[in-house]
C-alpha positions in Angstrom: 23.0 -19.6 -0.4 26.4 -18.0 -1.2 25.6 -16.4 -4.5 28.0 -18.5 -6.6 25.2 -19.8 -8.9 24.1 -16.2 -9.7 27.7 -15.2 -10.3 28.3 -18.2 -12.6 25.1 -17.4 -14.6 26.3 -13.8 -15.0 29.7 -14.8 -16.1 28.2 -17.1 -18.8 25.8 -14.4 -20.1 26.1 -13.9 -23.8 27.7 -10.5 -24.4 25.1 -9.7 -27.0 22.2 -10.1 -24.5 20.4 -6.8 -24.5 18.6 -7.4 -21.2 15.0 -7.4 -20.2 14.1 -3.7 -20.8 15.4 -3.6 -24.3 14.1 -7.0 -25.2 10.6 -6.1 -24.0 10.6 -2.8 -25.8 11.2 -4.5 -29.1 9.4 -7.8 -28.4 6.4 -7.0 -30.6 8.7 -6.3 -33.6 10.7 -9.4 -32.9 7.6 -11.6 -32.7 6.2 -10.2 -36.0 9.5 -11.1 -37.7 9.5 -14.6 -36.2 5.9 -15.1 -37.3 6.8 -14.1 -40.8 10.0 -16.1 -40.8 11.8 -13.0 -41.7 15.2 -13.6 -40.0 14.4 -12.2 -36.6 17.5 -13.7 -35.0 19.8 -12.3 -37.6 18.3 -8.8 -37.4 18.1 -8.7 -33.6 20.8 -11.1 -32.2 20.7 -9.4 -28.8 17.0 -10.1 -28.3 17.5 -13.7 -29.5 20.4 -14.1 -27.0 18.2 -12.6 -24.2 15.3 -14.9 -24.9 17.5 -17.9 -24.7 18.7 -16.9 -21.3 15.7 -15.3 -19.6 12.8 -17.6 -18.7 10.2 -14.9 -17.9 10.9 -12.9 -21.1 10.9 -16.2 -23.1 7.5 -17.0 -21.7 6.2 -13.5 -22.8 7.7 -14.1 -26.2 6.0 -17.5 -26.6 2.6 -16.1 -25.4 2.8 -13.2 -27.8 3.9 -15.4 -30.7 1.0 -17.7 -30.0 -1.4 -14.8 -30.0 0.0 -13.4 -33.3 0.1 -16.8 -35.0 -3.5 -17.4 -33.9 -4.5 -14.2 -35.6 -2.7 -15.3 -38.8 -4.5 -18.6 -39.1 
């Protein structure tokens, strides 16, 4: 492997993407806003951008959202 795929992915990263550390630090807040349909993407566009791009963080988001929504039922 020559690293071109990784470079291409990096060059196409949304400039608003906050990265894993910041997204995970605020994930619980973001999930609560999504669960309440309170405009999470508008309030935290960097987290939304990151979750679109990062599979592992997106999986954590989906799991936490499922847990929170299960509590709301």
